[in-house]
C-alpha positions as CSV (number, residue, x, y, z in Angstrom):
1,M,-39.1,32.9,20.5
2,M,-40.8,33.8,16.9
3,R,-42.9,36.6,16.1
4,S,-46.1,36.4,13.9
5,R,-47.3,37.8,11.0
6,D,-49.8,38.9,12.7
7,G,-48.2,40.6,15.8
8,H,-48.5,37.2,18.3
9,D,-45.6,35.6,19.9
10,T,-44.9,31.9,19.0
11,V,-43.3,29.5,20.4
12,E,-41.7,26.7,17.8
13,A,-40.3,23.7,19.4
14,V,-37.9,21.4,17.8
15,Q,-37.0,17.9,19.1
16,F,-33.5,16.5,18.7
17,N,-32.7,12.8,19.4
18,A,-29.3,12.2,20.7
19,L,-28.2,8.9,19.2
20,A,-25.2,6.8,19.7
21,S,-22.7,7.2,16.7
22,P,-21.5,3.9,15.2
23,S,-18.0,2.8,16.2
24,P,-15.5,1.8,13.5
25,T,-16.1,-1.4,12.0
26,I,-13.7,-3.3,9.5
27,T,-16.6,-4.4,6.4
28,S,-13.9,-5.9,4.5
29,L,-12.7,-10.0,4.6
30,S,-9.8,-10.5,6.5
31,T,-7.9,-12.6,4.2
32,A,-6.6,-12.2,0.6
33,T,-4.1,-14.1,-1.7
34,V,-1.6,-12.9,-3.1
35,V,-0.2,-14.7,-6.2
36,A,3.5,-13.7,-6.8
37,G,3.8,-12.3,-9.9
38,T,0.4,-11.7,-10.8
39,P,-1.4,-8.6,-10.4
40,F,-3.1,-7.9,-7.1
41,S,-6.0,-5.3,-5.5
42,F,-7.7,-5.7,-2.3
43,T,-9.5,-3.2,-0.7
44,V,-10.2,-2.7,2.9
45,T,-13.6,-1.2,3.8
46,S,-14.8,0.0,7.0
47,T,-17.6,2.4,8.9
48,G,-18.3,4.1,11.5
49,A,-18.9,8.2,12.4
50,P,-17.4,10.1,12.4
51,T,-15.6,8.4,8.8
52,P,-12.5,6.2,10.2
53,S,-9.3,6.1,8.7
54,I,-7.3,3.1,8.3
55,R,-3.4,2.0,9.4
56,I,-2.3,-1.1,8.3
57,A,1.0,-2.1,10.7
58,G,3.6,-4.6,9.1
59,K,5.4,-4.8,6.0
60,L,4.0,-4.9,2.2
61,P,5.5,-7.3,0.0
62,K,7.6,-5.5,-2.2
63,G,5.8,-4.8,-5.4
64,L,2.3,-3.8,-3.6
65,V,1.5,-0.4,-2.4
66,L,-1.2,1.1,-0.6
67,S,-3.2,3.8,-1.0
68,G,-6.5,5.4,-0.5
69,G,-8.4,8.2,1.9
70,S,-12.4,8.4,3.6
71,G,-12.9,4.9,5.2
72,T,-11.1,2.6,2.6
73,E,-7.5,1.7,2.1
74,T,-6.5,-0.3,-1.2
75,I,-2.9,-2.6,-1.6
76,S,-2.3,-3.1,-5.5
77,G,0.6,-4.1,-7.8
78,T,2.6,-7.2,-8.4
79,A,4.3,-9.1,-5.8
80,L,7.3,-10.3,-6.5
81,R,8.7,-13.7,-7.7
82,T,11.0,-13.8,-5.6
83,D,8.4,-13.3,-2.8
84,R,6.4,-16.6,-3.6
85,N,5.9,-19.4,-0.5
86,K,5.6,-16.1,1.6
87,V,3.3,-15.5,4.4
88,T,2.7,-11.3,5.7
89,T,0.6,-10.6,8.3
90,L,-0.7,-6.9,8.3
91,I,-3.1,-5.7,10.9
92,V,-5.4,-3.5,10.0
93,T,-7.0,-0.8,12.2
94,A,-9.8,1.5,11.6
95,R,-9.7,4.7,13.9
96,N,-12.4,7.9,14.3
97,A,-12.1,10.4,16.1
98,K,-13.8,9.4,19.1
99,R,-10.3,7.3,19.2
100,S,-12.3,4.3,19.0
101,D,-10.2,1.2,17.4
102,A,-11.6,-1.7,15.2
103,R,-9.2,-4.5,13.9
């Protein structure tokens, strides 16, 4: 309860609406093509509340590295020419504090 300046008691009501937090969603493309010997960059993006962290399972081709944070991860670098004609599959997971996953 709050007291007004003239000494009368007043009651202020505040209404809160609970909304469901959006689950993690990966919003970037699901495939990318790397040309061996050519600089490459691909950013994995996500949405959700709280902000998800992204995990990538699998072995990156030699010459590529992973960096990022706050709902994004970037795979960048130059794949070695010796890795040409190879197909690499990575599993990307976005997870937030609610333990919801998106793949």
